[in-house]
DSSP file (Angstrom, degrees, kcal/mol; ACC not computed):
  #  RESIDUE AA STRUCTURE BP1 BP2  ACC     N-H-->O    O-->H-N    N-H-->O    O-->H-N    TCO  KAPPA ALPHA  PHI   PSI    X-CA   Y-CA   Z-CA
    1    1 A M     >        0   0    0      0, 0.0     4,-2.5     0, 0.0     5,-0.2   0.000 360.0 360.0 360.0 -39.9    0.0    0.0    0.0
    2    2 A V  H  >  +     0   0    0      1,-0.2     4,-2.8     2,-0.2     5,-0.2   0.933 360.0  49.6 -64.8 -44.0    2.8    2.4    0.8
    3    3 A K  H  > S+     0   0    0      2,-0.2     4,-3.1     1,-0.2    -1,-0.2   0.914 110.8  49.9 -61.2 -41.9    4.5    1.7   -2.5
    4    4 A T  H  > S+     0   0    0      2,-0.2     4,-2.7     1,-0.2     5,-0.2   0.928 112.1  47.5 -62.4 -45.6    1.3    2.3   -4.4
    5    5 A A  H  X S+     0   0    0     -4,-2.5     4,-2.3     2,-0.2    -2,-0.2   0.919 113.8  48.1 -61.1 -42.9    0.7    5.6   -2.6
    6    6 A Y  H  < S+     0   0    0     -4,-2.8     4,-0.2     1,-0.2    -2,-0.2   0.938 113.6  46.9 -62.6 -46.5    4.3    6.6   -3.2
    7    7 A D  H  < S+     0   0    0     -4,-3.1     3,-0.5     1,-0.2    -2,-0.2   0.883 117.1  43.1 -64.2 -39.1    4.1    5.6   -6.9
    8    8 A L  H  < S+     0   0    0     -4,-2.7    -1,-0.2     1,-0.2    -2,-0.2   0.844 129.1  24.8 -76.0 -33.3    0.7    7.4   -7.4
    9    9 A Y  S >X S+     0   0    0     -4,-2.3     4,-2.3    -5,-0.2     3,-1.4  -0.184  71.4 144.0-127.9  40.2    1.5   10.6   -5.5
   10   10 A T  T 34 S+     0   0    0     -3,-0.5    -1,-0.1     1,-0.3    -3,-0.1   0.849  73.4  55.0 -51.6 -40.7    5.3   10.9   -5.6
   11   11 A E  T 34 S+     0   0    0      1,-0.2    -1,-0.3    -3,-0.2    -2,-0.1   0.801 121.9  27.8 -66.5 -27.9    5.3   14.6   -5.9
   12   12 A H  T <4 S+     0   0    0     -3,-1.4    -2,-0.2    -6,-0.1    -1,-0.2   0.519  93.1 113.7-110.1  -9.3    3.2   15.0   -2.7
   13   13 A F     <  -     0   0    0     -4,-2.3     2,-0.4    -7,-0.2    -7,-0.0  -0.409  40.9-179.2 -69.3 136.7    4.2   11.9   -0.8
   14   14 A Q        -     0   0    0     -2,-0.1     2,-0.2     0, 0.0     3,-0.1  -0.998  25.3-129.7-137.5 135.3    6.2   12.5    2.4
   15   15 A W        -     0   0    0     -2,-0.4     2,-0.1     1,-0.1    12,-0.0  -0.581  45.4 -93.4 -74.7 144.3    7.6   10.0    4.9
   16   16 A K        -     0   0    0     -2,-0.2    13,-0.3     1,-0.2    -1,-0.1  -0.381  40.3-169.1 -59.3 132.0    6.6   10.8    8.4
   17   17 A Q        +     0   0    0     10,-0.1    -1,-0.2    11,-0.1     3,-0.1   0.705  54.1  87.6-101.1 -23.8    9.4   12.9    9.9
   18   18 A T  S    S-     0   0    0      1,-0.1    -2,-0.0     9,-0.0     6,-0.0  -0.305  91.2 -78.5 -76.6 165.1    8.6   13.0   13.6
   19   19 A A        -     0   0    0      1,-0.1     2,-0.7     2,-0.1     5,-0.2  -0.184  34.0-130.1 -62.5 150.1    9.8   10.3   16.0
   20   20 A Y  B >   -A   23   0A   0      3,-1.5     3,-2.6     6,-0.3     2,-0.4  -0.916  65.5 -61.4-102.4 110.9    8.2    6.9   16.2
   21   21 A E  T 3  S-     0   0    0     -2,-0.7    -2,-0.1     1,-0.3     0, 0.0  -0.331 122.2 -10.5  50.2-105.2    7.5    6.2   19.8
   22   22 A Y  T 3  S+     0   0    0     -2,-0.4     2,-0.7    -3,-0.0    -1,-0.3   0.379 112.7  96.4-105.1   1.9   11.0    6.2   21.4
   23   23 A V  B <   +A   20   0A   0     -3,-2.6    -3,-1.5     1,-0.1     8,-0.1  -0.847  36.4 161.8-100.6 115.0   13.2    6.2   18.3
   24   24 A F        +     0   0    0     -2,-0.7    -1,-0.1    -5,-0.2    -3,-0.1   0.594  66.1  58.0-106.3 -15.3   14.3    9.7   17.3
   25   25 A D  S    S+     0   0    0      2,-0.1     2,-0.3    -6,-0.0    -1,-0.1   0.339  98.4  61.0-104.0   7.3   17.2    9.0   15.0
   26   26 A K  S    S-     0   0    0     -6,-0.1    -6,-0.3    -3,-0.1    -3,-0.0  -0.942  89.8 -96.2-132.9 155.2   15.5    6.9   12.3
   27   27 A N    >>  -     0   0    0     -2,-0.3     4,-1.8     1,-0.1     3,-0.5  -0.491  36.6-127.2 -63.4 133.2   12.7    7.4    9.8
   28   28 A P  H 3> S+     0   0    0      0, 0.0     4,-2.3     0, 0.0     5,-0.2   0.848 109.4  54.6 -55.1 -37.5    9.5    5.9   11.4
   29   29 A F  H 3> S+     0   0    0    -13,-0.3     4,-2.4     1,-0.2     6,-0.3   0.892 107.1  51.3 -63.2 -38.3    8.9    3.7    8.3
   30   30 A D  H <>>S+     0   0    0     -3,-0.5     4,-1.6     2,-0.2     5,-0.8   0.876 108.7  51.5 -65.2 -37.3   12.4    2.3    8.7
   31   31 A V  H  <5S+     0   0    0     -4,-1.8    -2,-0.2     2,-0.2    -1,-0.2   0.940 113.3  43.5 -64.9 -47.0   11.7    1.5   12.4
   32   32 A I  H  <5S+     0   0    0     -4,-2.3    -2,-0.2     1,-0.2    -1,-0.2   0.877 117.6  46.0 -66.8 -37.4    8.5   -0.3   11.5
   33   33 A S  H  <5S-     0   0    0     -4,-2.4    -1,-0.2    -5,-0.2    -2,-0.2   0.723 106.2-127.9 -77.4 -21.7   10.1   -2.1    8.6
   34   34 A G  T  <5S+     0   0    0     -4,-1.6     2,-0.3    -5,-0.2    -3,-0.2   0.440  82.0  41.4  87.2  -1.0   13.2   -3.0   10.6
   35   35 A T  S   <S-     0   0    0     -5,-0.8     4,-0.4    -6,-0.3    -2,-0.2  -0.980  74.5-125.6-165.6 161.8   15.5   -1.6    8.0
   36   36 A D  S  > S+     0   0    0     -2,-0.3     4,-2.4     1,-0.1     5,-0.2   0.509  91.3  90.5 -90.5  -5.3   15.9    1.3    5.6
   37   37 A K  H  > S+     0   0    0      1,-0.2     4,-2.2     2,-0.2     5,-0.2   0.894  84.4  48.3 -59.7 -43.9   16.2   -1.0    2.6
   38   38 A I  H  > S+     0   0    0      2,-0.2     4,-2.5     1,-0.2    -1,-0.2   0.923 112.0  49.1 -66.7 -43.5   12.5   -1.2    1.8
   39   39 A R  H  > S+     0   0    0     -4,-0.4     4,-2.7     1,-0.2    -1,-0.2   0.924 112.3  48.8 -59.5 -44.5   12.1    2.6    1.9
   40   40 A K  H  X S+     0   0    0     -4,-2.4     4,-1.7     1,-0.2    -1,-0.2   0.864 110.5  51.0 -65.7 -36.1   15.1    3.0   -0.3
   41   41 A Q  H  <>S+     0   0    0     -4,-2.2     5,-2.5    -5,-0.2     4,-0.5   0.920 110.5  49.0 -66.5 -42.6   13.8    0.4   -2.8
   42   42 A I  H ><5S+     0   0    0     -4,-2.5     3,-1.3     1,-0.2    -2,-0.2   0.941 113.2  46.8 -59.8 -48.2   10.5    2.2   -3.0
   43   43 A E  H 3<5S+     0   0    0     -4,-2.7    -1,-0.2     1,-0.3    -2,-0.2   0.818 110.4  54.4 -64.0 -30.3   12.2    5.5   -3.6
   44   44 A G  T 3<5S-     0   0    0     -4,-1.7    -1,-0.3    -5,-0.2    -2,-0.2   0.482 117.9-110.5 -84.0  -3.5   14.4    3.9   -6.2
   45   45 A G  T < 5 +     0   0    0     -3,-1.3    -3,-0.2    -4,-0.5    -2,-0.1   0.682  55.6 166.8  85.7  17.8   11.5    2.6   -8.2
   46   46 A A      < -     0   0    0     -5,-2.5    -1,-0.2    -6,-0.2     2,-0.1  -0.334  35.9-116.0 -64.3 147.3   11.9   -1.1   -7.4
   47   47 A S     >  -     0   0    0      1,-0.1     4,-2.3     4,-0.0     5,-0.2  -0.346  24.5-108.2 -77.4 165.1    9.0   -3.4   -8.3
   48   48 A L  H  > S+     0   0    0      1,-0.2     4,-2.9     2,-0.2     5,-0.2   0.887 122.1  55.0 -59.7 -38.5    7.1   -5.3   -5.7
   49   49 A A  H  > S+     0   0    0      1,-0.2     4,-2.4     2,-0.2    -1,-0.2   0.896 108.1  48.2 -62.2 -41.1    8.7   -8.5   -6.9
   50   50 A E  H  > S+     0   0    0      2,-0.2     4,-1.3     1,-0.2    -1,-0.2   0.898 112.0  49.2 -66.0 -40.8   12.1   -7.0   -6.4
   51   51 A I  H  < S+     0   0    0     -4,-2.3     4,-0.4     2,-0.2     3,-0.4   0.945 113.2  46.4 -64.0 -47.7   11.3   -5.8   -2.9
   52   52 A E  H >< S+     0   0    0     -4,-2.9     3,-1.5     1,-0.2     4,-0.3   0.896 108.6  55.4 -62.1 -40.6    9.9   -9.3   -2.0
   53   53 A A  H >< S+     0   0    0     -4,-2.4     3,-1.1     1,-0.3     4,-0.4   0.809  96.6  68.8 -61.6 -29.0   12.9  -11.0   -3.5
   54   54 A G  T 3< S+     0   0    0     -4,-1.3    -1,-0.3    -3,-0.4     4,-0.2   0.679 103.6  40.4 -66.4 -18.5   15.1   -8.9   -1.3
   55   55 A W  T <> S+     0   0    0     -3,-1.5     4,-2.1    -4,-0.4    -1,-0.2   0.360  86.3  96.5-111.2   7.1   13.9  -10.6    1.9
   56   56 A Q  H <> S+     0   0    0     -3,-1.1     4,-2.5    -4,-0.3     5,-0.2   0.882  82.2  52.2 -65.8 -39.5   13.8  -14.2    0.6
   57   57 A D  H  > S+     0   0    0     -4,-0.4     4,-2.1     1,-0.2    -1,-0.2   0.944 112.7  44.9 -61.5 -47.8   17.3  -15.2    2.0
   58   58 A D  H  > S+     0   0    0     -4,-0.2     4,-2.4     1,-0.2    -1,-0.2   0.878 112.3  52.7 -64.2 -37.3   16.4  -14.0    5.4
   59   59 A L  H  X S+     0   0    0     -4,-2.1     4,-2.6     2,-0.2    -1,-0.2   0.908 108.3  50.2 -65.0 -41.8   13.0  -15.7    5.3
   60   60 A S  H  X S+     0   0    0     -4,-2.5     4,-2.0     2,-0.2    -2,-0.2   0.909 110.9  49.3 -62.1 -42.6   14.6  -19.0    4.3
   61   61 A K  H  X S+     0   0    0     -4,-2.1     4,-2.4     2,-0.2    -2,-0.2   0.906 111.6  49.4 -62.6 -42.6   17.1  -18.7    7.3
   62   62 A F  H  X S+     0   0    0     -4,-2.4     4,-2.5     1,-0.2    -2,-0.2   0.933 109.8  50.4 -62.3 -46.7   14.2  -17.9    9.6
   63   63 A N  H  X S+     0   0    0     -4,-2.6     4,-0.9     1,-0.2    -1,-0.2   0.877 111.3  49.1 -61.5 -37.9   12.1  -20.9    8.4
   64   64 A Y  H >< S+     0   0    0     -4,-2.0     3,-0.5     1,-0.2     4,-0.4   0.933 113.3  45.8 -65.8 -46.2   15.1  -23.2    8.9
   65   65 A L  H >< S+     0   0    0     -4,-2.4     3,-0.7     1,-0.2    -2,-0.2   0.843 109.2  54.9 -66.7 -33.9   15.8  -21.9   12.4
   66   66 A R  H >X S+     0   0    0     -4,-2.5     3,-2.1     1,-0.2     4,-0.7   0.726  86.0  82.4 -75.4 -19.5   12.2  -22.1   13.5
   67   67 A K  G X< S+     0   0    0     -4,-0.9     3,-1.1    -3,-0.5    -1,-0.2   0.870  86.9  55.7 -53.1 -40.0   11.8  -25.8   12.6
   68   68 A S  G <4 S+     0   0    0     -3,-0.7    -1,-0.3    -4,-0.4    -2,-0.1   0.652 106.6  52.2 -70.4 -12.9   13.3  -26.9   15.9
   69   69 A F  G <4 S+     0   0    0     -3,-2.1     2,-0.3    -4,-0.2    -1,-0.2   0.521  83.8 104.2 -98.3  -7.7   10.7  -24.9   17.8
   70   70 A L    <<  -     0   0    0     -3,-1.1    -3,-0.0    -4,-0.7     0, 0.0  -0.576  51.1-165.1 -78.8 135.0    7.6  -26.3   16.1
   71   71 A L              0   0    0     -2,-0.3    -1,-0.1     1,-0.1    -4,-0.0   0.797 360.0 360.0 -87.9 -31.4    5.7  -28.8   18.2
   72   72 A Y              0   0    0      0, 0.0    -1,-0.1     0, 0.0    -2,-0.1   0.380 360.0 360.0-125.6 360.0    3.5  -30.2   15.4
């Protein structure tokens, strides 16, 4: 949704500038996303497929690590 809003209204779109809860030194979207990578990809014109592909390695690592914690 954020990417669509950015793409449709690039000239008027603004990232929230005020602090997010207790974090004052980072963009609030970056805090929620856990990284600035997604924001930079959106600003750089990356497609949704490119953005999603960017987290596949970490997702695979997470899925591997979580297996030992699954009960069923």
